[in-house]
C-alpha positions as CSV (number, residue, x, y, z in Angstrom):
1,X,-13.9,-2.8,-22.9
2,X,-14.4,-4.0,-19.3
3,X,-17.0,-6.6,-18.4
4,X,-19.4,-6.0,-15.5
5,X,-20.5,-9.1,-13.8
6,X,-23.7,-9.1,-11.7
7,X,-24.4,-11.9,-9.3
8,X,-28.2,-12.2,-9.0
9,X,-28.5,-15.1,-6.6
10,X,-25.9,-13.9,-4.1
11,X,-26.6,-14.6,-0.5
12,X,-26.4,-11.5,1.7
13,X,-23.5,-11.6,4.2
14,X,-24.5,-11.8,7.9
15,X,-23.6,-9.2,10.4
16,X,-21.0,-11.5,11.9
17,X,-19.3,-12.0,8.5
18,X,-19.3,-8.2,7.9
19,X,-17.7,-7.5,11.3
20,X,-15.2,-10.2,10.8
21,X,-14.0,-8.7,7.5
22,X,-13.7,-5.2,8.9
23,X,-10.0,-5.2,9.6
24,X,-9.2,-1.5,9.3
25,X,-6.3,-1.7,11.7
26,X,-4.5,-4.2,9.5
27,X,-5.2,-2.0,6.4
28,X,-3.9,1.1,8.1
29,X,-0.7,-0.8,9.2
30,X,-0.1,-1.8,5.5
31,X,-0.7,1.8,4.3
32,X,1.7,3.2,6.9
33,X,4.3,0.6,6.0
34,X,4.1,1.4,2.3
35,X,4.4,5.2,3.1
36,X,7.4,4.6,5.3
37,X,9.0,2.5,2.6
38,X,8.7,5.3,0.1
39,X,10.6,7.6,2.5
40,X,13.4,5.1,2.9
41,X,16.5,5.7,0.6
42,X,16.8,1.9,0.2
43,X,13.5,1.9,-1.7
44,X,15.2,3.7,-4.6
45,X,17.9,1.1,-4.9
46,X,21.7,1.6,-5.2
47,X,21.6,4.1,-8.0
48,X,19.0,6.2,-6.4
49,X,20.8,6.1,-3.0
50,X,24.1,7.0,-4.6
51,X,22.4,9.8,-6.6
52,X,20.9,11.3,-3.4
53,X,24.2,10.9,-1.6
54,X,26.2,12.6,-4.4
55,X,23.6,15.4,-4.5
56,X,24.0,16.0,-0.8
57,X,27.8,15.9,-1.0
58,X,27.9,18.3,-4.0
59,X,25.5,20.7,-2.3
60,X,27.9,21.3,0.6
């Protein structure tokens, strides 16, 4: 069972701190990088790449 922790005496972050933590451009770059990595045949390793290559060669 998961434990929920509540911080009662937590100080609210200032507007400057909130705006400093809003790094959506960096997050989107990381998401796009991970998506492009999944499309790369090198992501699947040597066995996956050779399997894809043999499938392509046997199709023709």
